[in-house]
Wavefront OBJ file of the C-alpha trace (Angstrom):
o trace
v -32.628 24.050 -49.114
v -30.967 23.766 -45.748
v -33.870 25.178 -43.731
v -31.740 28.116 -42.580
v -33.325 31.504 -43.305
v -31.420 33.611 -45.827
v -32.300 36.892 -44.123
v -31.877 37.892 -40.517
v -34.824 39.510 -38.858
v -35.087 41.559 -35.695
v -35.529 39.291 -32.668
v -36.718 42.037 -30.287
v -36.603 45.789 -29.687
v -35.815 47.465 -26.364
v -36.611 51.159 -26.436
v -36.952 54.289 -24.326
v -39.369 55.696 -26.892
v -43.174 55.616 -26.761
v -45.408 53.086 -28.547
v -46.357 55.845 -31.004
v -42.691 56.211 -32.020
v -41.624 52.553 -32.215
v -43.682 49.606 -33.421
v -42.198 46.166 -33.855
v -44.279 44.561 -36.549
v -43.345 40.921 -36.014
v -40.752 41.582 -33.266
v -41.754 42.102 -29.646
v -41.073 45.578 -28.291
v -40.027 46.180 -24.696
v -40.801 49.761 -23.657
v -38.578 50.752 -20.733
v -38.514 53.762 -18.403
v -34.762 54.450 -18.257
v -31.384 53.378 -19.595
v -30.664 51.163 -16.580
v -33.814 49.126 -17.234
v -32.968 49.022 -20.956
v -29.516 47.573 -20.242
v -30.941 45.037 -17.797
v -33.677 43.766 -20.155
v -31.374 43.640 -23.203
v -28.644 41.845 -21.230
v -30.989 39.111 -19.997
v -32.648 38.575 -23.364
v -29.245 38.344 -25.064
v -27.915 35.875 -22.496
v -30.966 33.633 -22.636
v -31.371 33.618 -26.420
v -27.802 34.232 -27.719
v -28.673 37.342 -29.725
v -26.499 40.397 -30.410
v -27.503 43.831 -29.139
v -27.171 46.796 -31.523
v -27.514 50.357 -30.193
v -29.144 52.689 -32.737
v -27.958 55.711 -30.702
v -31.488 57.105 -30.457
v -32.781 55.305 -27.368
v -33.563 52.118 -29.269
v -31.667 48.839 -29.206
v -32.248 46.043 -31.729
v -31.625 42.455 -30.719
v -30.625 40.356 -33.718
v -29.813 36.659 -34.123
v -26.093 35.949 -34.279
l 1 2 3 4 5 6 7 8 9 10 11 12 13 14 15 16 17 18 19 20 21 22 23 24 25 26 27 28 29 30 31 32 33 34 35 36 37 38 39 40 41 42 43 44 45 46 47 48 49 50 51 52 53 54 55 56 57 58 59 60 61 62 63 64 65 66
């Protein structure tokens, strides 16, 4: 075994939805007030951690390891 995980998991979630609608399980969830804040938070997390941002087109963005 190389020590590299064989599956990719969600690193974080940035969402406009409420806590009742989106729960992260093992991934941290950032609940934001508007799209501008969502873009700002996702951009900084992706720059600091080198993750890719995926827009689910429903107000939720998933940040996944590259």
